[in-house]
N, C-alpha and C positions, 0 to 999 in steps of 0.2 A: 508303904504298906497297902496292899490291895485286898479288899474284902469282896467276896463273891458268894452269892447263894442263888441257886438256879430254880427253875420251875419244878424240878423233881422233888424239891423239899427234903433233900437228904441231909443238908447241914450247911454250916458256915465255913468257907475256905479262907484262910488268912495266909497271905504270902508276904515275905520280906524280900524286897528286890533292890538291886543297885543298878543304876543306868549310867552310861557314859556316852559322851558325844565327842566325835573327832572334829574339833574346830567349832566355831559358833553355829554354822549351818551344815555341819558335816553329818556323816552317818551315825546312827545310834547302835549301841550294843547293850545288852542287859543280862543280868544273872539273877535267877531266883535262888537266894542264898538260904532261906529257911521257909518251911511250910508246915502248916497245921490245919487239920480238918476236924471240926467239932460237930458231931451229930446233933440235930435238933432234938430236944426233948419232945416226947409224944404230945405233950400239952401244947407246944408251939406248932407242931404239925397240924393238929386239929384246928387251932385258932387261925392259922394262916389259910387253911382251906376254906374257912367260914367267912373270910374277909370280903369276897365278892358280893355278899348279901348283907354286910354289916352296915349299921348306920354311920353317918359322918362322925358322930361323937365317938363311936367305938373304933373307927378307923384312926382318928388322931390319938386316942388313948393307946391303941396297939402300936402305933408308930413310935411313940415316946418309950413305951415299955420294951418293945423289941430292940430299939436302938440302945437302951440301957443294957439289955442282955448281950448285945454285940460288944459294947464297951467293956463289959465284965470279961468276956472271952479274950479280948485284946490284952487286957491287963494280965491275964493268966499266962500269956506267952512271955512276959517280961521283956518284950522287944521295944516297947513304945518310947523309951528314953532315947533310942537311937534313930527314931523316925523323923524325917523332915516333913512328910506329907502322908495322910491317910486318905485312901480313895474308896468311897463307900458306894457300892453299886446299888444297894437296896434290894428288896424282894419284889420282883414283878408280880403284881396282882391283876392289873388290867393292861391290855395292849390293844388299843382301838385306833390304830393309825388311819383307818379309813374314815374315822370321825375326827382325826387330827389331835388325838391325845393318847397319853400313856401314863401308867401309874405304878411307881415303885414305892413300897413301904419303907420308911426310914427317914430320920431327920438328921441332916448334916449339922444343923445348929446344936441339937442336943448331944451329938457325938463329940463335936468340938468342945462343948462345955464339960462333958463327962471325962474327956481326956485332958482336962485342965489346959486348954488352949492350943493343943496340937492342931495345925491346920488340916482342914478336911475338904475334899471335893466330893460332891454328891449330885444326884439328878443328872446323870450324863446323857440321857436320851431325849429329854424334852425339847431342847433347842433344835435338834435335827428334825423332829416331828413337826415343830412349828414352821420349819422351812419346807414342809411338804414331804419329808423323808419317812422311811420306815422306822427310824430310830434303832434299827437292828439289821444285821449284826454289826456290832461296833469293834469287836476283837480284830477283824481283818485289818484295821488301820495299824494296830500294833504288829500284826503279822507281816505287813508290807515293810515295816522298818526292821523287825527283829528276826525274821525267819526266812530270809531271802534265798537260802540254800535249797529250799523245797519248792517243787512245782505247784503244790497245793497244800492247804491246811484244812483238816477236818476236825471239828469238835463234836463228840458224841455225848452231849449233855441231855437235858430234858428234851430239847429239840436237837437235831443234827444240823449243823451249818457248815458250809464249804466256802473257801476263798482261793483265788488264784490270780496270777498276773495275766491280764488280757493284752496280748501282744498287739492286736489290731488298734486298740485304743490307748495303749501305753500306760495303763493304770490298773489298779487293783479292782476286782469285782468280787462280790460275795452275795450269798443269799441263804436263807433257811431252806433246808432240803425237805424236812418233814419231821415227824415225831420220832423220838428215840427212847430215852429212859423213862419219859413220861408214860409211854405206852407199855414198855416192858415192866416197869414197876407196878403199874396198874394191874397187869395180869398176874404178877408174882404175888400181889396182895390177896388174890383169890385162893392161894395156897398157904396163906398166913406168913408169907415171907416179905421182907422189905424190898428185896431185889433177887434176881435170878443169878446166884453166885456162879461165875464162870460160864453161864449159859447152859447149865445142866438140864433145866426143864426144856429149853428149846431143842437141845440135842436129842432128847428122848421122844420128841413129838414128830408128827407128820404134817406137812403143809396142807392147808385147805385151799385148793385152787380157786374156788369161787370167791372166797373172802380175799385172797391175794389180788385177784383181778379187780375186785371192787375198790380196794385200797389204792391200787396203782392208777385207777381211773378217776380219782378225785380231782376236781377242777384245779385245785391249787398247783398240782404237779405240771399242768399244761401252761401255767402262767410263766411269762418271761421274767427274769430278775430285773431289778431288785424286788425282793419279796420277803416277808417275815411272818412269823406265826406267834400266837399267844395261846394260853391255856384254854381260852374261850373256844377257839377253833377246834381243839382236840375234843372238848366236851360236847360241842354241838354237831361235829361232823364225823369224828372217828368212833366215839362211843356208841352211837346208834347202829353202826355197822357191826360192832362186836355183839350188841344185843341181839341182832338178827341171827347170830350163831351161838346163842346162849347155851345150847345143849352140847356144844363141842367140848372136848377135853381141854383143860388149861394148857397141857403140854402141846397140843396141836395148835392152839391159838398162839402160843409163844413161838413155835416153829414158823408159823405164818408171819408173825410180826417181824421176826429176824429176816426172813426172806424179803419182806416188804422194805424194811429199813436198808438192807444191803443193796437191794435193787435200785432204790431211788438215789442212794449215794453213788453207786457205780455209774449210773446214767449221768450223774453230775460231774464226776471226776474224770471220766474218759481215760482211765488207766494211768493217770499222772502219779509221779512219785510224791506221796502225800504224808505229811506229818499227822499222826492220829493221836488225839488226846481226849480227855473227858472220861467220865466213869464207864462209858460203853466200851472203851479200849480194853477194859479188864474182862469183857464178855468174850470168852474164847470162841464160842460158837458164832457170834456175830463177826468177829475178826476172820474166822475161817471162811465164812460165806462171802465176806467182802473180797477175799483173795482167791476164791474158787475159780479155776480156769474154765470149768464147764459145769453146768447144773441145770436140771429141768426147770427149776423155779428161780433161776438167777438171771437177771437182765443186766445188760451193759458189760463193759470190759472189766476184767479183774483189777482190783486196786493194788498198786505197789505201796503197801503200807509200811511206814516207819514209825514204830512205837518207842518213845523214849523211856528213860528211867521213871520209876513210879511217881516220885514227887513232881516231875514235869508233866506226867499224864494228868494228875489231879490238880496241879497248881498253875497250869498255863493260863487259865482264865483270870485268876487272881493277879498273876504276874502281868497279864495284858492290861487289865483295868488299872493297875498301878501306873503303867506307862501312859494310858489315856488320860489319867488325872494329872500326870506330870505335864503332858502337852497342854492341858487346860490351864494349869498354873502359869505356863510360859506364854499363853495366848496363841498357841499354834493349833492348826486344825486337828481335831480328833473325830470328825465326821466328814465323810467324802460323798459327793453326789453319785459317783460311779458305784458305790457300795450300797447306799441307802435310797437313792433316787431323790434326794433333797434338791432344792433349787440352787443351793450354793454350799460351799464348804462351811463348816462351823467349828468353833471351839466351845463345846458344850459342857455344862456343869456349873453348879453353884460352889463358889470358893468361900470357905469360912476361915478367916485368919490369913496370915502372910507367911509362906514358907521361908526358912532361913536362907535358901539359895537365891531368893529374890531381894533380900535385904543387903546383899553384899555390894 
């Protein structure tokens, strides 16, 4: 079982996955058999937003109580009796890789206890960061094993990230491209909405060229991969640019944001046949601009986007983290230097309990 909650704070994704291997060191395949997405109560959204300035005492209290809330949601699925391993991503609150640390809220020990001894893997990013890596994105390791039929994989979550096979190096490479739903949902909130359903606000607006140019010129986009982003960057770098255009219509800001996101993705993907997942895949206007053959405010080659069925769009990250936790339980690499920039491969994550497949 994979548990995923992203920076956009929309909710908890729970995936029930089955993985198979051909031979002891053969290729992997996997199926996301069941999926549920539970929206965060507003009280938890508010509390999670406040955590960056919380005291250490409040952090540990929130970690225990949020973990208990997650355990309650797991039990409501009635799947836990069939599960060999639960993989708990946690809620990223801090991501300070330039300082050598990252912080995900959530306690694997408390989840292991709350689920009456079901084995749990948690804290999947810290070891990669300790080895000098970005600790993100991690999903491309799963993509390299499970989605080989696509030239590239794009996740449109709180941040957009892209991965593909680098023929020159013979390995997978990946990086965070820029903000996605974190930016779009921030603008939607100005209209009293949780998100821009179908991209309707963006479709009704006009791009603001000066703001688009400022966003595309941000230093992050000129950096070579591997690179990753956290909420801190969005708040410190992107929000001040939006404030400079505070008089603009929300619809125009949204249209500009879509043009920005589509452009940085297109410039990364170079027209590859790409599997597109994450909440942003339901934004019709964003998908339209990603595939647009020509456009005044569209940079890069059009994306050859492949969008799977709905539960795969929503559930791919939970499915991927379930697989990353499986690799950790087996002691196999789930963090690669070509993806994160770490000094060496690692099998990251804290394991609480022993899965049944290791007792045989």
